[in-house]
C-alpha positions in Angstrom: -30.5 8.8 26.4 -30.6 11.9 24.3 -28.2 11.9 21.4 -25.9 14.8 20.8 -26.7 16.4 17.4 -24.2 17.9 15.0 -24.8 19.5 11.6 -22.6 19.8 8.6 -22.8 19.8 4.8 -20.6 16.7 4.2 -19.8 13.8 6.6 -16.7 11.8 5.6 -16.3 8.4 7.3 -12.6 7.6 7.3 -9.4 9.6 7.2 -7.1 7.9 4.7 -6.1 9.5 1.4 -9.6 9.0 -0.1 -11.5 10.5 2.9 -9.1 13.4 3.4 -9.1 14.2 -0.3 -12.8 14.5 -0.2 -12.7 16.6 3.0 -10.1 19.1 1.6 -12.0 19.4 -1.7 -15.4 19.9 0.0 -14.0 22.5 2.4 -12.3 24.3 -0.5 -15.7 24.4 -2.2 -17.3 26.1 0.8 -18.8 23.1 2.5 -18.8 22.5 6.2 -17.1 19.1 6.6 -16.7 16.7 9.4 -14.4 13.7 9.2 -15.4 10.8 11.5 -12.5 8.4 12.2 -13.0 5.1 14.0 -9.5 4.9 15.4 -7.8 7.1 17.9 -5.5 8.3 15.2 -6.1 9.6 11.7 -4.5 8.4 8.4 -5.9 4.9 7.8 -4.0 2.4 5.6 -2.4 5.2 3.7 0.0 5.9 6.7 1.3 2.3 6.3 1.8 2.7 2.5 4.5 4.2 0.3 2.1 7.0 -0.5 2.6 6.6 -4.3 -0.1 7.8 -6.7 -0.5 6.4 -10.2 -1.5 9.4 -12.4 -1.4 8.9 -16.1 -0.6 11.8 -18.4 0.7 13.9 -15.6 2.5 17.2 -16.1 5.8 16.3 -14.4 6.1 13.4 -16.8 5.6 15.7 -19.8 8.3 18.0 -18.4 10.7 15.0 -18.2 10.0 14.3 -21.9 7.9 11.1 -21.2 5.2 10.5 -23.7 1.9 9.3 -22.5 -1.7 9.6 -23.8 -5.2 8.9 -22.9 -5.3 6.1 -25.4 -2.2 4.5 -24.1 -3.4 4.6 -20.5 -6.8 3.1 -21.3 -5.2 0.5 -23.5 -3.0 -0.5 -20.6 -5.9 -0.7 -18.1 -7.9 -2.8 -20.6 -4.9 -5.1 -21.0 -4.6 -5.5 -17.3 -8.3 -5.8 -16.3 -9.8 -7.5 -19.4 -13.6 -7.7 -19.4 -13.7 -6.9 -15.6 -12.8 -3.2 -16.2 -15.3 -0.6 -15.3 -14.8 1.4 -18.4 -16.8 4.5 -17.6 -14.9 5.0 -14.4 -11.6 4.2 -16.0 -12.2 6.9 -18.6 -13.2 9.5 -16.0 -10.1 8.6 -14.0 -7.7 8.9 -16.9 -9.3 12.1 -18.1 -9.3 13.7 -14.6 -6.2 12.3 -12.8 -3.7 14.9 -13.9 -6.1 17.8 -13.4 -6.9 16.6 -9.9 -3.2 16.2 -9.0 -2.7 19.8 -10.2 -5.7 21.0 -8.1 -4.3 19.5 -4.9 -0.8 20.9 -5.5 -2.3 24.4 -6.1 -5.0 24.3 -3.3 -3.4 22.3 -0.5 -0.1 21.4 1.0 0.1 18.2 -1.1 3.4 18.0 -3.0 4.4 15.1 -5.2 7.6 14.4 -7.1 7.8 12.1 -10.2 10.0 9.0 -10.1 10.6 9.0 -13.8 12.2 5.6 -13.9 9.4 3.8 -11.9 7.8 1.6 -14.5 4.3 0.2 -14.7 4.3 -3.3 -13.2 3.7 -5.0 -16.6 5.5 -2.5 -18.9 5.5 -5.0 -21.8 1.7 -5.0 -22.1 0.1 -2.8 -24.7 0.0 0.8 -23.4 2.5 0.1 -20.6 5.2 2.6 -19.8 8.8 2.2 -18.6 8.2 5.1 -16.2 6.3 8.3 -15.7 2.9 7.4 -14.1 4.0 6.9 -10.5 4.6 9.9 -8.2 5.6 9.9 -4.6 4.9 12.4 -1.8 7.8 14.7 -0.9 9.1 14.4 2.7 7.1 16.6 5.1 8.0 18.2 8.4 5.5 16.7 10.9 6.1 19.5 13.3 3.9 21.6 11.1 0.9 19.7 12.4 1.5 21.1 15.9 -0.6 19.3 18.5 -2.2 17.2 15.8 1.1 15.4 15.1 0.3 13.2 18.1 -2.9 12.2 16.3 -1.2 11.0 13.1 -1.2 7.2 12.8 2.4 6.0 13.4 3.9 3.9 10.6 4.2 0.1 11.1 7.0 -0.5 13.6 8.6 -3.0 11.2 9.1 -0.2 8.6 11.0 2.2 10.9 14.4 2.0 12.4 15.6 2.9 15.9 12.0 2.8 17.2 10.5 5.6 15.1 12.7 6.9 12.2 11.0 6.7 8.9 12.9 5.7 5.8 11.4 6.6 2.5 11.9 5.1 -1.0 14.1 8.1 -1.8 16.3 7.3 1.2 16.9 3.6 0.3 19.5 4.3 -2.4 21.6 6.0 0.2 21.2 3.2 2.8 22.2 0.7 0.2 25.1 2.9 -1.0 26.7 3.7 2.4 29.6 1.3 1.8 30.5 2.8 -1.6 29.5 6.5 -1.6 30.7 9.4 0.6 27.5 11.3 -0.5 25.3 8.4 0.7 27.1 8.2 4.0 26.6 11.9 4.5 22.9 11.7 3.6 22.3 8.9 6.0 24.2 10.6 8.7 22.0 13.7 8.3 18.9 11.5 8.7 20.2 10.0 11.9 21.2 13.4 13.2 17.7 14.8 12.5 16.1 11.8 14.2 18.3 12.2 17.3 17.2 15.9 17.6 13.6 14.9 17.2 13.7 12.4 20.0 14.6 15.1 22.4 11.1 16.5 22.1 9.0 13.9 20.3 8.2 10.2 20.8 9.2 9.5 17.2 10.8 11.1 14.2 9.0 14.2 12.7 10.6 13.9 9.3 7.7 12.2 7.5 7.9 10.2 4.2 5.8 7.8 2.3 2.1 7.7 3.1 2.5 9.4 6.4 3.8 12.5 4.6 0.8 12.5 2.2 -1.6 12.2 5.1 0.1 15.0 7.0 -0.2 17.2 4.0 -3.9 16.5 3.5 -4.7 16.7 7.2 -3.0 20.1 7.6 -4.8 21.3 4.6 -8.1 20.1 6.0 -7.6 21.5 9.4 -6.6 24.9 8.1 -9.9 25.0 6.1 -11.9 24.3 9.2 -12.6 20.6 8.8 -13.4 18.9 12.1 -11.6 15.5 12.5 -13.5 13.5 15.1 -11.4 10.6 16.4 -12.8 7.5 18.1 -16.1 8.0 16.2 -17.5 4.9 14.5 -20.2 5.2 11.9 -22.9 2.8 13.1 -26.0 3.9 11.2 -27.0 5.7 8.0 -29.9 8.2 8.3 -32.4 8.6 5.5 -35.1 11.0 4.5 -37.3 9.2 2.0 -34.7 7.5 -0.2 -31.8 9.9 0.4 -29.0 9.6 2.9 -29.2 12.7 5.2 -26.7 11.8 7.9 -25.2 9.2 10.2 -25.2 8.0 13.8 -21.7 7.8 15.3 -20.8 5.7 18.2 -18.3 7.5 20.5 -16.9 7.1 24.0 -19.4 9.8 25.1 -22.4 8.0 23.6 -24.2 8.2 20.3 -23.9 11.4 18.1 -26.3 12.1 15.3 -24.7 14.0 12.4 -27.1 15.6 10.0 -25.3 16.0 6.7 -27.0 18.4 4.3 -25.1 17.4 1.1 -24.4 13.8 1.8 -22.1 11.1 3.3 -18.8 9.8 1.9 -17.8 6.3 2.9 -14.0 6.0 3.1 -13.6 3.4 5.9 -10.9 1.4 4.2 -12.6 -1.7 2.9 -12.6 -5.0 4.9 -9.1 -6.5 5.1 -9.4 -6.9 8.9 -12.7 -8.8 8.8 -12.3 -12.6 8.7 -16.1 -12.9 8.1 -16.1 -10.7 5.0 -12.9 -12.3 3.7 -14.4 -15.7 4.1 -17.6 -14.6 2.3 -15.7 -13.7 -0.9 -14.3 -17.2 -1.0 -10.7 -16.2 -2.0 -8.2 -18.9 -1.4 -5.4 -16.5 -0.4 -7.6 -14.4 1.9 -8.9 -17.4 3.6 -5.5 -19.0 4.2 -4.7 -19.7 7.8 -1.3 -18.0 7.3 -2.7 -14.8 5.7 -1.9 -11.5 7.4 -3.2 -8.0 6.5 -1.0 -4.9 6.7 -4.1 -2.7 7.0 -5.2 -1.3 10.4 -7.5 -3.4 12.7 -10.3 -0.9 12.3 -10.7 -1.7 8.5 -13.4 -4.3 9.0 -16.0 -3.3 6.4 -18.1 -0.8 8.3 -18.9 1.3 5.2 -19.6 -1.8 3.0 -21.9 -3.4 5.5 -24.0 -0.3 6.2 -24.4 0.4 2.5 -25.3 -3.2 1.7 -28.0 -3.1 4.4 -29.7 -0.4 2.4 -29.6 -2.1 -1.0 -26.1 -1.2 -2.3 -24.5 -3.5 -4.8 -21.3 -5.3 -3.7 -18.9 -6.4 -6.4 -16.7 -9.4 -5.6 -16.2 -11.0 -9.1 -12.8 -9.5 -9.6 -9.5 -10.9 -10.9 -8.2 -10.6 -7.3 -10.2 -9.6 -4.2 -7.3 -7.7 -2.6 -3.9 -6.2 -3.3 -1.4 -8.9 -2.3 2.1 -8.7 -0.9 4.3 -11.3 0.8 5.1 -10.5 4.4 7.5 -11.8 7.0 6.5 -11.9 10.7 8.8 -10.0 13.0 8.6 -11.1 16.7 7.6 -8.4 19.1 9.1 -10.1 22.1 5.8 -10.8 23.8 4.6 -13.8 21.8 3.0 -11.6 19.1 4.5 -10.5 15.8 4.1 -7.7 13.2 4.1 -8.2 9.5 6.8 -6.7 7.3 6.0 -6.2 3.6 8.6 -7.5 1.1 8.1 -5.1 -1.8 11.7 -4.8 -3.0 14.3 -7.2 -1.6 13.0 -10.2 -3.7 14.2 -8.4 -6.8 17.8 -7.8 -5.6 20.7 -9.8 -6.9 21.6 -12.9 -4.8 18.0 -13.8 -3.6 15.8 -16.7 -4.5 12.5 -17.9 -3.2 11.8 -21.6 -2.6 9.0 -23.7 -1.3 9.2 -26.4 1.5 10.4 -28.8 -1.2 13.4 -26.5 -1.9 12.3 -25.5 -5.4 12.0 -22.1 -6.9 8.4 -21.5 -8.1 8.3 -18.1 -9.8 10.3 -15.0 -10.9 11.1 -13.4 -7.5 11.4 -9.9 -9.2 7.8 -9.8 -10.3 5.5 -7.4 -8.5 4.4 -8.3 -5.0 0.8 -8.6 -6.2 1.9 -11.2 -8.8 4.3 -13.0 -6.4 1.6 -14.0 -3.9 -0.8 -15.9 -6.2 2.3 -17.8 -7.6 3.2 -18.5 -4.0 -0.3 -19.7 -3.2 -0.3 -22.0 -6.2 3.1 -23.6 -5.4 3.4 -23.4 -1.6 0.0 -24.4 -0.2 0.3 -27.0 2.6 -2.2 -29.7 3.4 -3.6 -27.6 6.3 -4.3 -24.7 3.9 -1.4 -22.5 5.1 0.8 -20.8 2.5 4.5 -20.1 3.0 7.8 -19.9 1.2 11.4 -18.9 2.1 13.6 -16.2 0.7 17.2 -17.4 0.6 20.4 -15.4 0.3 24.1 -15.4 1.4 26.4 -13.2 3.4 27.5 -11.0 0.5 23.9 -10.0 -0.4 22.4 -9.6 3.0 25.2 -7.3 4.2 24.7 -5.1 1.1 20.8 -5.1 0.9 19.5 -6.6 4.2 16.6 -9.0 4.4 13.2 -7.9 5.6 13.8 -6.0 8.8 17.4 -7.2 9.1 19.5 -4.2 8.0 22.4 -4.0 5.5 25.9 -3.3 6.8 26.7 -1.6 9.2 23.5 -2.7 10.9 23.7 -5.8 13.1 22.0 -9.1 12.3 22.5 -10.9 15.6 19.2 -9.9 17.3 17.2 -11.0 14.3 18.9 -14.4 14.3 18.4 -14.7 18.0 14.7 -13.9 17.8 14.2 -16.5 15.0 13.1 -13.8 12.5 15.9 -14.8 10.1 17.7 -18.2 10.0 21.5 -18.4 9.6 23.6 -21.4 8.8 27.1 -22.3 7.5 25.9 -24.4 4.7 22.9 -24.6 2.4 22.0 -28.1 3.7 22.1 -26.8 7.3 20.0 -23.8 6.4 17.4 -26.1 4.8 17.3 -28.3 7.9 16.8 -25.4 10.2 13.9 -24.1 8.1 12.2 -27.4 7.5 13.1 -27.4 3.8 14.2 -30.5 1.9 18.1 -30.2 2.2 19.0 -32.2 -0.9 16.6 -30.4 -3.2 17.6 -26.9 -1.9 21.3 -27.8 -2.4 20.4 -28.9 -6.0 18.4 -25.7 -6.6 21.3 -23.4 -5.4 23.9 -25.5 -7.3 21.9 -25.1 -10.5 21.3 -21.4 -9.9 24.9 -20.3 -9.3 26.6 -21.0 -12.7 23.9 -19.2 -14.7 23.6 -16.4 -12.1 27.4 -15.8 -12.5 26.6 -15.0 -16.1 23.6 -12.9 -15.2 21.1 -15.4 -16.4 18.0 -17.1 -15.0 17.1 -19.8 -17.5 14.1 -21.1 -15.4 12.1 -17.9 -14.7 14.0 -15.0 -16.5 14.5 -12.9 -13.4 15.5 -9.4 -14.5 14.0 -9.7 -18.0 12.0 -6.4 -18.0 12.5 -2.8 -16.9 10.2 -3.1 -13.9 12.2 -6.1 -12.5 15.5 -4.3 -13.1 14.2 -1.1 -11.5 13.9 -3.1 -8.2 17.3 -4.8 -8.8 20.7 -4.0 -7.5 22.3 -0.8 -8.8 25.8 -1.4 -10.2 25.4 -5.2 -10.7 25.8 -6.2 -14.3 24.9 -7.7 -16.6 21.7 -8.4 -14.7 20.9 -6.4 -11.6 18.5 -9.0 -10.3 20.8 -12.0 -10.5 23.9 -13.1 -8.6 25.3 -16.4 -7.2 24.6 -17.5 -3.7 28.0 -18.7 -2.6 29.4 -16.8 0.4 28.6 -18.3 3.8 27.0 -17.9 6.2 23.7 -18.4 4.4 20.4 -16.8 5.4 16.6 -17.4 5.0 13.4 -15.8 6.0 9.9 -17.2 6.0 7.3 -15.4 3.9 3.5 -15.7 4.2 0.7 -14.1 2.1 -0.4 -10.6 3.1 -2.5 -7.8 1.7 -2.4 -4.0 1.7 -6.1 -3.6 1.2 -9.2 -5.0 -0.5 -10.4 -4.6 -4.1 -13.9 -6.0 -3.7 -16.3 -3.4 -2.6 -19.3 -1.2 -3.4 -20.4 -0.5 -7.0 -20.1 3.3 -7.7 -20.6 5.5 -10.7 -18.0 8.0 -12.0 -19.2 10.6 -9.5 -18.5 8.1 -6.7 -22.2 7.7 -5.9 -23.1 4.3 -4.5 -25.3 2.3 -6.8 -28.0 -0.2 -5.7 -28.5 -3.7 -7.1 -30.6 -2.2 -10.0 -27.8 0.3 -10.9 -29.5 3.3 -9.5 -27.7 5.9 -7.3 -28.5 5.9 -3.6 -29.1 9.6 -3.0 -26.6 11.4 -0.8 -24.3 8.4 -0.5 -20.8 8.1 -1.9 -18.0 5.5 -1.6 -14.3 6.1 -2.3 -11.0 4.4 -1.6 -11.2 0.7 -0.7 -14.9 1.0 0.2 -15.5 1.2 -3.6 -14.9 -1.7 -5.8 -11.7 -1.6 -7.9 -12.6 -0.2 -11.4 -9.4 -1.9 -12.6 -11.2 -5.3 -11.9 -8.9 -6.4 -9.2 -5.7 -6.0 -11.3 -2.6 -4.2 -10.1 -1.2 -2.2 -13.0 1.4 -0.1 -11.2 2.7 1.6 -8.0 0.0 3.9 -6.7 -3.1 2.3 -8.3 -5.0 2.6 -5.0 -4.0 6.0 -3.8 -4.2 7.7 -7.2 -7.9 6.7 -7.7 -8.6 7.3 -4.0 -7.6 10.9 -4.3 -9.2 11.4 -7.7 -12.6 9.9 -6.8 -12.5 11.5 -3.3 -12.2 14.8 -5.0 -14.9 14.1 -7.6 -17.3 12.9 -4.8 -16.9 16.1 -2.9 -17.4 18.2 -6.0 -20.6 16.3 -6.8 -21.9 16.8 -3.3 -21.1 20.5 -3.6 -23.2 20.7 -6.8 -20.2 20.9 -9.1 -20.2 17.4 -10.5 
């Protein structure tokens, strides 16, 4: 069979933030760019994310009077990553990040806003900040994509309400505040009204937030610059001329397509979180757990990594952590399957504790999601290799803050109880029995928790002891926004298992994002960005946006290098 042949300057494999950042940059520099996306929709894992970008020394932070510096940012990264840091890439990232952010805001539809109080995840480490490095995408009107809106990856069903209404981090304060604020009630009413109008003409809401908003901004920018986004196109082969990559073969529904790429190929296929074989190969206890679930798309199964490795690329797996961890609950779909829900914030609220099967707390629940899962793995591993714990709360807290997918008041909890997603009981002992937790120990744990919690204290794990933990706590609760007694029946619990939002292990690259072979030499014409590239932070997780920030920066730098500007 004859292959169809296409030509371009730059072929980008993958359409998440890293791939689209490379595509927009390449097109802006005059390159003819094709984006090949394996799925039937574009957006990758970014569409499932909060869309936050970690950008040290950014201009909005300076405008807010937040002091940051190159030295502080690098000191913090070194403190996080230790001897696993890729210092040349870390230096280029810190030196380039703010400039790259400005470039996208000036040359594309990308628009971020600073969350000035969003702290680094370990703000007490040297160089850590109490806020200023994490920026979130502004909400975006999906109708601006026109016919391409239907090709945008929908968010996880567990993170929408009413079957398709997105709720951004900026909206949560109003959902939590509906019972106490007329302004919040009005804001939420506006969101529902917009969604109702959207559903008259669209299958889901067109007001985009979080990662979906960022992808829509990047995709519209790419499309307007003439970038071709080819869906249902899997990269299956790298083409070489001598020792340089000159194109790819794509597998499509219409057969194989040969794409000749004059300036090179950018691998941005999203790492390998959906590949049991590659997860097993890295030998990580969490990733190989029988209860582990990834939040990444099914298509992210290591295509880019495997193709590059087959041609001598170096694969880095000796990292602090092989993936970005988060605890998840499993929401029933009604057909015997379930969908994971990420527990980023509710663990830090007042009136919530996490316990193992024995009924004991095992860590500070308000720590970052990435820190929570290794602690969970250490304390909650069963004989069969599975890992699980339970988040426990009472009627007062669940009605104010919700629990996983179960909404706060005035939302209804009944269907989530009926489906088994959350467990409800009139006493702590009954709750424990229903969950398979040791009743006497859980009763003792809650009995010991309550008097100290009434004083705003956690003598065992110091929940609420730093600015990051308090940032995710309960506004208006004092003296400690992360701590409250668990006393008002009925009581509730939800089962948590380990999950991830993407892999950190990946291909070794240089500061221009060129893929390096096992001898440290660049493979000509081949770049890797996003989760296809190994974490230069050594598998550490310093703050919100440490995947998307570098993804956009190194996607931009890869395209500039391919254009001859690096």
